[in-house]
C-alpha positions in Angstrom: -15.2 25.6 -5.6 -12.7 23.1 -7.0 -9.7 21.8 -5.1 -6.2 20.8 -6.0 -4.9 18.1 -3.7 -1.4 16.8 -4.0 1.7 16.4 -1.8 4.7 18.6 -2.3 7.9 16.9 -1.0 9.9 19.4 1.1 13.0 18.8 -1.0 11.1 20.3 -4.0 10.6 23.5 -2.0 12.9 26.4 -1.1 12.8 27.9 2.4 10.9 30.8 1.0 8.3 28.3 -0.5 7.9 26.7 2.9 7.4 30.0 4.6 4.8 31.0 2.0 2.8 27.8 2.5 2.8 28.5 6.2 1.6 32.0 5.6 -1.2 30.6 3.4 -2.2 28.1 6.1 -2.3 30.8 8.7 -4.3 33.1 6.4 -6.8 30.3 5.8 -7.2 29.9 9.5 -7.7 33.6 10.2 -10.3 34.0 7.4 -12.3 31.0 8.7 -12.0 32.3 12.2 -13.7 35.5 11.1 -16.5 33.4 9.5 -16.9 31.3 12.6 -16.9 34.2 15.1 -13.6 33.3 16.6 -12.2 36.7 17.6 -12.9 39.7 15.4 -10.5 39.9 12.5 -12.2 42.8 10.8 -12.1 44.9 13.9 -8.4 44.1 14.4 -7.5 44.8 10.7 -10.2 47.2 9.3 -8.7 47.2 5.8 -10.1 43.7 5.3 -13.7 44.9 5.8 -13.4 46.9 2.5 -12.6 43.8 0.5 -15.0 41.3 -1.0 -12.6 39.2 -3.0 -11.3 36.3 -0.9 -8.0 36.2 -2.8 -7.4 39.9 -2.0 -8.3 39.3 1.6 -5.8 36.4 1.8 -3.1 38.6 0.2 -3.8 41.4 2.6 -3.6 39.0 5.6 -0.3 37.6 4.4 1.0 41.2 4.0 0.1 41.9 7.7 1.9 38.7 8.7 5.0 39.6 6.8 5.1 42.8 8.7 5.1 40.8 12.0 1.5 41.9 12.8 -1.1 39.7 14.5 -4.8 40.2 15.2 -5.2 40.9 19.0 -8.5 39.0 19.3 -7.2 35.7 18.0 -4.6 33.3 19.4 -2.8 30.6 17.3 -0.8 27.6 18.5 0.4 24.2 17.3 -2.1 21.3 17.5 -1.6 19.1 20.6 -2.9 15.5 20.4 -4.0 15.4 24.1 -5.6 18.8 24.3 -7.2 18.9 20.8 -7.8 15.3 19.9 -8.4 13.8 23.3 -5.8 11.0 23.1 -4.8 9.1 26.3 -2.4 11.0 28.5 0.4 8.5 27.7 -0.1 9.1 24.0 0.3 12.8 23.9 2.5 12.7 20.9 2.2 12.1 17.2 1.6 8.3 16.9 -1.0 6.4 14.9 -3.1 3.4 16.0 -1.3 0.1 15.5 -0.9 -0.8 11.8 -2.3 -4.4 11.8 -3.2 -4.9 8.1 -2.0 -3.6 4.8 -4.5 -1.4 3.0 -6.5 -0.6 6.1 -7.0 3.0 7.4 -5.9 3.8 10.9 -6.3 6.9 13.0 -3.5 9.4 13.1 -4.5 10.1 16.7 -3.5 6.7 18.3 -6.5 5.6 20.4 -9.0 8.3 19.2 -10.8 7.6 15.9 -13.0 10.7 15.6 -11.9 13.7 17.7 -14.2 16.7 17.9 -13.0 20.3 18.2 -14.2 22.6 20.9 -16.9 25.2 20.2 -14.4 28.1 19.9 -11.6 26.3 18.2 -10.7 25.5 14.6 -7.6 23.8 13.1 -5.7 24.0 9.9 -3.6 21.1 8.7 -0.9 22.0 6.2 1.9 19.4 6.2 2.9 15.9 7.2 6.1 14.2 8.3 6.8 10.5 8.7 9.5 9.5 11.2 9.0 5.7 11.0 11.1 4.0 8.3 10.6 2.4 5.9 7.5 4.4 5.0 4.7 2.4 6.8 1.8 4.4 5.4 1.0 5.5 1.8 -1.9 7.9 2.2 -3.4 10.4 4.6 -7.1 10.9 4.5 -9.2 13.7 6.2 -12.9 12.9 6.8 -15.8 14.8 8.3 -18.0 12.9 10.7 -17.5 9.2 11.3 -14.5 7.0 10.3 -16.4 6.3 7.0 -17.6 9.9 6.6 -17.2 12.2 3.7 -13.6 12.6 2.4 -12.5 16.2 2.8 -9.0 15.7 1.4 -6.5 13.0 0.8 -2.8 13.0 -0.1 -0.6 10.4 -1.7 2.5 10.0 0.6 4.4 7.7 -1.8 5.3 10.8 -3.8 7.6 11.7 -0.9 9.4 8.4 -1.0 10.1 8.7 -4.7 12.2 11.7 -3.8 13.6 10.0 -0.6 11.8 12.6 1.5 10.0 12.2 4.8 8.2 15.6 4.9 5.7 17.1 2.6 3.4 20.1 2.4 -0.3 19.9 1.3 -1.1 21.7 -1.9 -4.0 23.2 0.0 -4.5 23.5 3.7 -7.3 21.4 5.3 -9.6 23.4 7.6 -11.7 21.7 10.4 -14.4 23.9 11.9 -15.4 24.4 15.5 -17.4 21.6 17.1 -16.7 19.5 14.0 -16.3 15.7 14.4 -13.6 14.6 12.0 -11.1 11.8 11.3 -7.5 11.9 10.1 -6.5 8.4 8.8 -3.4 6.9 7.4 -3.5 3.9 5.0 -1.1 1.1 6.1 1.4 -0.1 3.5 3.2 -2.4 5.9 1.6 -4.5 8.6 3.9 -3.8 11.5 1.4 -4.4 14.3 2.7 -1.3 16.1 2.1 2.4 15.9 3.9 4.6 13.4 5.2 8.1 14.1 3.3 10.4 11.7 3.4 14.1 12.5 0.9 16.5 11.2 1.7 20.2 10.8 -1.3 22.0 12.2 -2.3 25.3 13.7 -5.2 25.8 16.1 -7.0 29.1 16.2 -8.9 30.3 19.4 -10.3 33.5 20.9 -7.4 35.5 22.4 -6.6 34.4 26.0 -9.2 31.7 25.9 -7.5 28.3 25.4 -10.4 26.0 26.0 -9.5 22.5 27.2 
């Protein structure tokens, strides 16, 4: 299946657009949760069991969400760098590794290059925000496996600067599966020698009542 990867500066989006992208990210996480035996989405929402077209399933999930419904067998929360990426306790916030050289990729998770998700946990990344100014990084790269592993997705952050924005949504959400070792890297455009504040919008999906540290 082909992908369409590009950044959408938040200034180009209405509030409704932003809400729809969040719905799409949540739907992607719920669908993958069903495939990975996290909860039982089809038991919670039996209407989905009658559908074979993924697009129709996604539309149905979004319809449930817009009616403020949630599957009882699945919990969702925001990604936490300490709990989910294993960063040092003093770095439990959104900071990169120190940006020492221009054109070099650095981890978005401070001291952890390749986090691994728990066996009953998956994550969906859907947006990015850069607090540090001027923009110290010009690309975000998602890889599977090692720091030089296969590129799952990458987004050009300079498109945000062209519109004087610091936040952007991904055209397609990036899903990381349970037990998957992965890397999220930012490409330095300024050699500051210090960490940058780069926040990833991400939802974690787990079995209901079973947050696994």
